[in-house]
C-alpha positions as CSV (number, residue, x, y, z in Angstrom):
1,M,-12.6,-30.0,35.9
2,H,-15.3,-32.2,37.4
3,G,-15.9,-34.1,34.2
4,S,-12.4,-34.1,32.6
5,E,-10.1,-34.3,35.7
6,G,-12.5,-36.1,38.1
7,M,-12.2,-33.4,40.8
8,S,-14.9,-33.4,43.5
9,I,-17.2,-30.5,44.1
10,R,-15.4,-29.7,47.4
11,G,-12.0,-29.7,45.6
12,I,-13.3,-27.5,42.8
13,A,-14.7,-25.0,45.4
14,A,-11.4,-25.0,47.3
15,H,-9.4,-24.6,44.1
16,L,-11.4,-21.7,42.7
17,G,-12.2,-20.1,46.1
18,I,-16.0,-20.2,45.6
19,A,-18.9,-21.8,47.5
20,R,-19.8,-25.4,46.9
21,D,-23.4,-24.4,46.1
22,T,-22.1,-22.2,43.3
23,V,-20.3,-25.2,41.8
24,V,-23.4,-27.4,42.1
25,R,-25.5,-24.9,40.2
26,A,-22.9,-24.5,37.5
27,L,-22.7,-28.3,37.0
28,A,-26.5,-28.4,36.6
29,F,-26.3,-26.3,33.4
30,D,-25.3,-27.7,30.0
31,G,-23.3,-24.5,29.1
32,P,-21.6,-21.6,30.9
33,P,-23.9,-19.3,32.9
34,A,-25.1,-16.2,31.1
35,Y,-27.0,-13.2,32.4
36,S,-30.5,-12.8,30.9
37,R,-33.6,-10.9,31.8
38,P,-37.1,-11.1,30.4
39,P,-38.2,-8.3,28.0
40,V,-40.1,-5.5,29.5
41,P,-42.6,-3.2,27.8
42,S,-41.2,-0.2,25.9
43,A,-42.7,3.2,25.2
44,F,-42.0,2.5,21.5
45,D,-44.4,-0.5,21.5
46,V,-47.4,1.8,21.3
47,F,-46.1,3.4,18.1
48,E,-44.5,0.4,16.4
49,A,-47.6,-0.6,14.4
50,R,-48.0,2.9,13.0
51,V,-44.3,3.1,12.3
52,R,-44.4,-0.2,10.4
53,A,-47.4,1.0,8.4
54,L,-45.5,4.1,7.3
55,L,-42.4,2.1,6.4
56,A,-44.4,-0.3,4.4
57,Q,-45.7,2.5,2.3
58,F,-42.6,4.8,2.3
59,P,-39.5,2.7,3.1
60,S,-37.1,5.6,2.7
61,M,-39.0,8.1,4.9
62,P,-36.6,9.8,7.4
63,A,-37.0,8.9,11.0
64,T,-37.6,12.5,11.9
65,V,-40.6,12.6,9.6
66,I,-41.9,9.3,11.0
67,A,-41.7,10.7,14.5
68,E,-43.7,13.7,13.6
69,R,-46.4,11.7,11.8
70,V,-46.9,9.3,14.7
71,G,-46.7,12.0,17.4
72,W,-43.5,10.7,19.1
73,A,-42.4,13.1,22.0
74,G,-39.6,11.0,23.5
75,S,-35.9,10.9,22.8
76,P,-35.1,11.5,19.0
77,S,-31.9,9.4,19.0
78,W,-33.6,6.4,20.6
79,F,-36.5,6.6,18.2
80,R,-34.0,6.7,15.2
81,K,-32.4,3.5,16.6
82,K,-35.7,1.7,16.8
83,V,-36.6,2.8,13.3
84,A,-33.2,1.7,12.0
85,V,-34.0,-1.8,13.3
86,L,-37.3,-2.0,11.5
87,R,-36.3,-0.3,8.2
88,P,-34.4,-3.3,6.6
89,E,-37.6,-5.3,6.7
90,Y,-39.3,-2.9,4.2
91,E,-36.4,-1.6,2.1
92,P,-36.2,-3.0,-1.4
93,K,-33.3,-5.4,-1.8
94,D,-30.6,-4.6,-4.4
95,P,-28.1,-7.5,-4.3
96,A,-24.7,-7.1,-5.9
97,D,-23.1,-10.1,-7.7
98,R,-19.5,-11.0,-7.7
99,L,-18.1,-10.0,-11.0
100,S,-15.4,-11.9,-13.0
101,Y,-13.5,-10.5,-16.0
102,V,-12.3,-12.1,-19.2
103,A,-9.1,-11.0,-20.8
104,G,-9.6,-8.4,-23.6
105,D,-13.3,-8.0,-22.9
106,Q,-13.6,-4.6,-21.3
107,A,-12.0,-1.5,-19.9
108,Q,-13.7,0.8,-17.4
109,C,-13.6,4.6,-18.0
110,D,-14.2,7.5,-15.7
111,L,-13.3,11.0,-14.9
112,W,-11.2,11.9,-11.8
113,F,-11.2,15.4,-10.5
114,P,-8.0,16.0,-8.4
115,A,-8.2,18.0,-5.3
116,T,-5.1,20.0,-6.3
117,A,-5.6,22.8,-8.8
118,V,-3.2,23.3,-11.8
119,M,-1.8,26.7,-12.7
120,T,-2.9,28.3,-15.9
121,P,-2.6,31.8,-17.4
122,A,-6.1,32.3,-16.1
123,G,-5.2,31.2,-12.6
124,P,-5.5,27.8,-10.7
125,V,-8.0,25.5,-12.2
126,V,-9.2,21.9,-11.5
127,F,-9.2,19.9,-14.8
128,P,-10.6,16.4,-15.2
129,V,-8.3,13.4,-15.6
130,L,-9.6,10.7,-17.9
131,V,-8.8,7.2,-16.4
132,I,-9.2,4.0,-18.3
133,V,-8.5,0.7,-16.5
134,A,-8.3,-2.7,-18.2
135,S,-10.7,-4.8,-16.1
136,Y,-8.9,-8.1,-16.4
137,S,-5.3,-7.0,-15.7
138,R,-6.2,-3.8,-13.7
139,F,-3.7,-1.9,-15.9
140,I,-4.2,1.9,-15.3
141,T,-4.0,4.5,-18.0
142,A,-4.7,8.2,-17.3
143,R,-4.1,11.7,-18.6
144,M,-5.4,15.2,-17.8
145,I,-7.7,16.7,-20.5
146,P,-8.8,20.3,-21.0
147,S,-12.6,19.7,-20.4
148,R,-15.3,17.1,-20.2
149,T,-16.9,18.0,-23.5
150,T,-17.4,15.2,-26.1
151,P,-14.5,16.3,-28.4
152,D,-12.0,16.2,-25.5
153,L,-13.4,12.9,-24.1
154,L,-13.1,11.2,-27.5
155,A,-9.6,12.6,-28.1
156,G,-8.5,11.6,-24.6
157,M,-9.8,8.1,-25.1
158,W,-8.0,7.7,-28.3
159,S,-4.8,9.0,-26.8
160,L,-4.9,6.5,-23.9
161,L,-5.9,3.5,-26.1
162,S,-3.3,4.2,-28.8
163,D,-0.4,5.6,-26.7
164,Q,-0.7,3.7,-23.3
165,L,-2.9,0.7,-23.7
166,G,-1.8,-0.2,-27.2
167,A,-5.0,-2.1,-28.1
168,V,-8.8,-1.7,-28.2
169,P,-11.0,-3.6,-25.6
170,R,-14.2,-5.2,-27.0
171,R,-16.3,-3.0,-24.6
172,L,-15.8,0.4,-23.1
173,I,-17.7,0.8,-19.9
174,W,-19.0,4.4,-19.0
175,D,-21.4,5.8,-16.5
176,N,-23.9,8.5,-17.6
177,E,-21.4,11.1,-18.4
178,A,-23.1,13.9,-20.3
179,G,-20.2,14.1,-22.8
180,I,-20.7,10.5,-23.7
181,G,-24.5,10.3,-23.7
182,R,-27.6,10.4,-21.6
183,R,-30.8,8.2,-21.5
184,N,-29.6,5.6,-24.0
185,H,-28.7,8.3,-26.5
186,L,-25.0,8.6,-27.3
187,A,-23.6,12.1,-27.9
188,H,-22.7,13.3,-31.4
189,G,-19.5,11.6,-32.7
190,V,-19.5,8.8,-30.2
191,V,-21.1,6.2,-32.5
192,G,-18.6,7.0,-35.3
193,F,-15.7,6.8,-32.9
194,C,-16.8,3.3,-31.7
195,G,-17.4,2.2,-35.3
196,T,-13.9,3.1,-36.3
197,L,-12.5,1.2,-33.4
198,A,-14.9,-1.7,-33.9
199,T,-15.7,-1.6,-30.2
200,R,-18.9,-1.2,-28.2
201,L,-19.6,1.5,-25.7
202,V,-21.8,0.5,-22.7
203,Q,-23.4,3.1,-20.5
204,L,-24.4,1.7,-17.1
205,K,-27.8,2.2,-15.5
206,P,-28.0,4.6,-12.6
207,F,-27.2,3.3,-9.1
208,D,-24.9,0.6,-10.4
209,P,-21.5,1.6,-9.1
210,E,-20.3,-2.0,-8.6
211,S,-20.2,-2.5,-12.4
212,K,-17.3,0.0,-12.7
213,G,-15.8,-0.4,-9.2
214,I,-12.3,-1.1,-10.6
215,V,-11.9,2.3,-12.1
216,E,-13.5,3.9,-9.0
217,R,-10.8,2.2,-6.9
218,A,-8.2,3.4,-9.3
219,N,-9.4,6.9,-8.9
220,G,-9.1,6.6,-5.1
221,F,-5.6,5.1,-5.5
222,L,-4.6,8.1,-7.6
223,E,-6.0,10.5,-5.0
224,T,-4.2,8.9,-2.1
225,S,-0.9,7.7,-3.7
226,F,-0.1,10.0,-6.6
227,L,-1.5,13.4,-5.6
228,P,-0.2,14.0,-2.0
229,G,2.8,16.3,-1.7
230,R,2.8,17.3,-5.4
231,S,2.4,20.6,-7.1
232,F,1.9,21.3,-10.8
233,A,3.1,24.3,-12.8
234,S,0.9,23.5,-15.8
235,P,-1.3,20.7,-17.2
236,D,1.7,19.5,-19.2
237,D,3.6,19.2,-16.0
238,F,0.8,17.2,-14.4
239,N,0.7,14.8,-17.3
240,A,4.5,14.4,-17.3
241,Q,4.5,13.5,-13.6
242,L,1.6,11.2,-14.0
243,S,3.2,9.4,-16.9
244,A,6.4,8.9,-14.9
245,W,4.4,7.5,-11.9
246,L,2.1,5.1,-13.7
247,P,4.7,2.4,-14.3
248,R,5.2,2.2,-10.5
249,A,1.4,1.9,-10.0
250,N,1.1,-0.8,-12.6
251,G,4.1,-2.6,-11.2
252,R,2.7,-3.2,-7.7
253,T,1.3,-6.6,-6.7
254,L,-2.5,-6.7,-6.3
255,R,-3.8,-9.0,-3.6
256,A,-7.0,-9.9,-5.6
257,L,-4.9,-10.9,-8.6
258,R,-1.8,-12.2,-6.8
259,S,0.1,-10.7,-9.6
260,K,1.1,-7.3,-11.1
261,P,-0.9,-5.5,-13.8
262,V,2.2,-5.1,-15.9
263,A,2.6,-8.9,-15.9
264,L,-1.0,-9.5,-17.0
265,I,-1.4,-6.8,-19.6
266,G,0.3,-8.9,-22.2
267,S,-2.4,-11.6,-22.1
268,D,-5.0,-8.9,-21.9
269,R,-3.7,-7.2,-25.1
270,E,-3.6,-10.5,-26.9
271,R,-7.4,-10.9,-26.5
272,M,-8.1,-7.3,-27.4
273,M,-8.6,-6.0,-30.9
274,P,-5.7,-4.2,-32.7
275,L,-5.7,-0.5,-33.2
276,P,-7.4,0.6,-36.4
277,P,-5.2,1.4,-39.4
278,V,-6.9,4.8,-39.7
279,A,-7.3,7.1,-36.7
280,P,-10.9,8.0,-35.8
281,E,-12.3,11.5,-36.3
282,I,-11.6,13.1,-33.0
283,G,-11.5,16.6,-31.6
284,F,-13.5,19.8,-32.3
285,A,-14.4,20.6,-35.9
286,E,-16.6,23.5,-37.1
287,Q,-17.0,25.7,-40.1
288,V,-17.8,29.3,-39.5
289,R,-17.7,32.6,-41.4
290,L,-14.8,34.7,-40.1
291,P,-16.2,38.0,-38.6
292,R,-14.6,41.4,-38.8
293,D,-12.8,40.9,-35.5
294,Y,-11.0,37.9,-37.0
295,Y,-11.4,35.7,-33.9
296,V,-13.1,32.2,-33.7
297,R,-14.4,30.6,-30.5
298,V,-13.2,27.1,-29.8
299,L,-14.4,25.3,-26.6
300,G,-14.7,28.4,-24.5
301,N,-11.6,30.4,-25.8
302,D,-11.1,32.8,-28.6
303,Y,-8.3,32.4,-31.2
304,S,-7.1,34.8,-33.8
305,V,-7.2,34.0,-37.5
306,D,-5.5,35.7,-40.4
307,P,-7.7,38.7,-41.1
308,R,-7.3,38.3,-44.9
309,A,-10.0,35.6,-44.6
310,I,-12.6,37.9,-43.2
311,G,-16.0,37.1,-44.7
312,R,-14.9,33.7,-45.9
313,M,-15.9,30.2,-44.5
314,V,-13.1,29.0,-42.2
315,T,-12.7,25.4,-41.1
316,V,-11.6,25.2,-37.4
317,R,-10.2,22.0,-35.9
318,A,-8.9,21.5,-32.4
319,D,-7.4,18.5,-30.5
320,L,-5.9,18.2,-27.1
321,E,-2.8,20.2,-28.0
322,H,-3.5,22.4,-31.1
323,V,-6.1,24.6,-32.7
324,N,-5.9,25.1,-36.5
325,A,-7.9,27.1,-39.0
326,T,-7.9,26.5,-42.7
327,V,-9.5,28.0,-45.9
328,D,-9.7,25.7,-48.9
329,G,-7.1,23.4,-47.3
330,Q,-4.6,26.2,-46.6
331,C,-3.6,26.8,-43.0
332,I,-4.3,30.4,-42.0
333,A,-3.9,30.0,-38.2
334,S,-2.2,27.6,-35.7
335,H,-2.3,28.0,-32.0
336,A,-1.4,25.9,-29.0
337,R,-4.6,24.7,-27.2
338,A,-5.4,26.9,-24.3
339,W,-6.5,25.2,-21.0
340,G,-9.4,26.7,-19.1
341,S,-12.0,29.1,-20.6
342,G,-12.6,32.8,-21.2
343,Q,-9.1,33.4,-22.7
344,T,-8.1,35.3,-25.8
345,I,-5.2,33.9,-27.8
346,T,-3.7,36.3,-30.3
347,D,-1.0,35.8,-32.9
348,P,1.0,39.0,-33.3
349,A,1.3,38.5,-37.0
350,H,-2.5,38.6,-37.3
351,V,-2.6,41.9,-35.5
352,T,0.0,43.3,-37.8
353,Q,-1.8,42.1,-40.9
354,A,-5.1,43.6,-39.6
355,R,-3.4,47.0,-39.0
356,W,-2.1,47.0,-42.6
357,L,-5.5,46.0,-44.0
358,R,-7.2,48.8,-42.0
359,E,-4.8,51.4,-43.2
360,Q,-5.3,50.3,-46.8
361,F,-9.1,50.5,-46.3
362,Q,-9.0,54.0,-44.8
363,K,-6.9,55.5,-47.6
364,P,-9.0,57.6,-50.1
365,R,-9.4,55.9,-53.4
366,A,-8.0,57.6,-56.5
367,V,-10.5,58.4,-59.3
368,P,-9.2,58.2,-62.9
369,D,-9.2,61.5,-64.8
370,D,-10.9,60.2,-67.9
371,V,-14.0,59.2,-66.0
372,A,-16.9,61.7,-66.6
373,L,-18.6,62.7,-63.4
374,V,-21.3,64.9,-65.1
375,R,-24.6,63.1,-65.6
376,D,-27.2,64.0,-68.2
377,L,-30.2,65.6,-66.5
378,A,-32.5,63.8,-69.0
379,D,-31.7,60.6,-67.2
380,Y,-33.6,62.0,-64.1
381,D,-36.6,63.0,-66.3
382,T,-36.7,59.5,-67.6
383,A,-36.5,58.0,-64.2
384,F,-39.3,60.1,-62.7
385,G,-41.5,60.2,-65.8
386,V,-41.4,64.0,-66.3
387,H,-43.1,65.6,-69.3
388,I,-41.3,68.6,-70.9
389,E,-43.0,70.5,-73.7
390,G,-45.5,67.8,-74.3
391,I,-42.8,65.2,-74.9
392,S,-42.8,62.3,-72.5
393,A,-39.3,61.7,-71.1
């Protein structure tokens, strides 16, 4: 007011209702007045050097342990605040870069475990949901799978790539999921799966969540936007509801892209590789000798097999939906895949066949009349080397 409008000190004091000395002191400063006071000694100052020495050697040591080591007897909360101010000076720095994605280059894969259980014959169970998101277009594909074992993971990946995505990204990004591999060693079957698809599977190093943040955000979006208010009578019901909802999820406009995933997936697919002409070897496969109880165990459940194959080598194969058993290429058992574990799945025809075989086995066998049942006693003398009347038998 004094500099811009040319008002006098007396006029400013009268206009604002303050003393003229206050106006004079305010005009003497270059900026607005601010309250300040000189720092005063703190009880923490005596311990600061020792706290710094501990943080330099152990940057992640809890504040409660530091207080015990230095002999602090004051307020624990105030001590934690002082340590929190010093800790960033000694913690190792782990910067995260801004990532950019090229069309067709990669898809991020992860497992989502919904908070809502799904009903099965064994009771409510929480099953994993395999989620694959194309990094460039943010196009979400997902389906529930029976387990997180390697056969089910590979079968689920092929199902999403072939049925929903319609192409193969050049890289599949995974974390250290045990069913995929650990410590730079891929699980059995993963290398052959990637070879058939002509793609590369990349497992991220530990403590690198930013490299698959897109699929992590998709998991959170499924948790908050798809799951609330829904109930599921079976895993098939879950997959049906999820398949009906995904087009809406991929049709929303993303602020980071300023576009919709469904509008970008076309250019993403063009840069991806086509699906292989031959489907990869997926699912569970094992060859076992069928025991007397004519059941085989497949991924935690027991399935009945035609008892006429008892004692023979049986080839058992299972995918996400079916379990089949064959002998010399002939199918001798076919079941729907059971979800969960600890279940026994029985075909009534197998029980009937086993009952008939048991009855036939327990019947006494007829002996032909023309078979002589009297043995020559000289045969025993010969077997045991008995001498009779000086003649060696």
